[in-house]
C-alpha positions as CSV (number, residue, x, y, z in Angstrom):
1,X,11.9,-9.3,-8.8
2,X,9.0,-10.0,-11.1
3,X,6.7,-10.5,-8.2
4,X,7.7,-7.2,-6.6
5,X,7.3,-5.4,-9.9
6,X,3.8,-6.9,-10.4
7,X,2.9,-5.8,-6.9
8,X,4.2,-2.3,-7.5
9,X,2.2,-1.9,-10.7
10,X,-0.9,-3.4,-9.2
11,X,-0.5,-1.1,-6.2
12,X,-0.2,1.9,-8.5
13,X,-3.3,0.8,-10.4
14,X,-5.2,0.4,-7.1
15,X,-4.1,3.9,-6.1
16,X,-5.2,5.4,-9.4
17,X,-8.6,3.6,-9.1
18,X,-9.3,4.4,-5.4
19,X,-7.9,7.9,-4.9
20,X,-11.0,9.7,-6.1
21,X,-13.0,8.1,-3.4
22,X,-10.4,9.2,-0.8
23,X,-10.6,12.8,-2.1
24,X,-14.4,12.7,-2.0
25,X,-14.3,11.5,1.6
26,X,-12.0,14.5,2.4
27,X,-14.4,16.9,0.6
28,X,-17.3,15.5,2.7
29,X,-15.3,16.5,5.8
30,X,-14.7,20.1,4.7
31,X,-18.0,20.7,2.8
32,X,-21.1,20.1,4.9
33,X,-24.1,18.6,3.2
34,X,-22.3,16.4,0.6
35,X,-24.2,13.0,0.4
36,X,-22.3,9.8,1.0
37,X,-21.8,8.1,-2.3
38,X,-19.3,6.1,-4.4
39,X,-17.5,8.3,-7.0
40,X,-15.2,5.6,-8.4
41,X,-16.0,3.4,-11.4
42,X,-14.7,0.1,-12.5
43,X,-11.1,-0.9,-12.0
44,X,-8.9,0.7,-14.6
45,X,-7.9,-1.3,-17.7
46,X,-4.3,-2.0,-18.4
47,X,-4.3,0.6,-21.2
48,X,-5.2,3.3,-18.7
49,X,-2.3,2.4,-16.5
50,X,0.1,2.3,-19.5
51,X,-1.2,5.7,-20.6
52,X,-0.4,7.2,-17.2
53,X,3.1,5.6,-17.1
54,X,3.9,6.8,-20.6
55,X,2.6,10.4,-20.0
56,X,0.5,10.2,-23.2
57,X,-2.9,10.8,-21.6
58,X,-4.3,13.9,-20.1
59,X,-1.9,16.8,-19.8
60,X,-2.9,17.8,-16.3
61,X,-0.6,18.0,-13.3
62,X,-2.5,15.3,-11.6
63,X,-2.0,12.8,-14.5
64,X,1.7,13.6,-14.6
65,X,2.0,13.2,-10.8
66,X,0.4,9.8,-11.1
67,X,2.8,8.8,-13.8
68,X,5.8,10.0,-11.7
69,X,4.4,8.0,-8.7
70,X,4.2,4.9,-10.9
71,X,7.7,5.3,-12.1
72,X,9.0,5.8,-8.6
73,X,7.4,2.6,-7.5
74,X,9.0,0.8,-10.5
75,X,12.4,2.4,-9.7
76,X,12.1,1.4,-6.1
77,X,11.7,-2.2,-7.1
78,X,14.7,-2.1,-9.5
79,X,17.0,-0.2,-7.1
80,X,16.1,-2.5,-4.2
81,X,17.0,-5.5,-6.3
82,X,20.4,-4.2,-7.1
83,X,21.4,-3.6,-3.5
84,X,23.3,-6.5,-2.0
85,X,21.8,-8.2,1.0
86,X,23.8,-8.5,4.2
């Protein structure tokens, strides 16, 4: 269970880190003339992930949606562990 929980949290951090680049790629498709570039910075620190999961950071809908996504990943790991295997 610890491995699955670690993978879930790392997947969440990867999503938080890489999603701006995905959005920028989408914007390049719909807005002609945008230059190809990287819009992401360094991998987020653990504190940034904890801030999103605890809903203590930015009060935007985007930040809250990321926090809900993180908790859904954690809940999926915990619920999947409780279900008996056949």
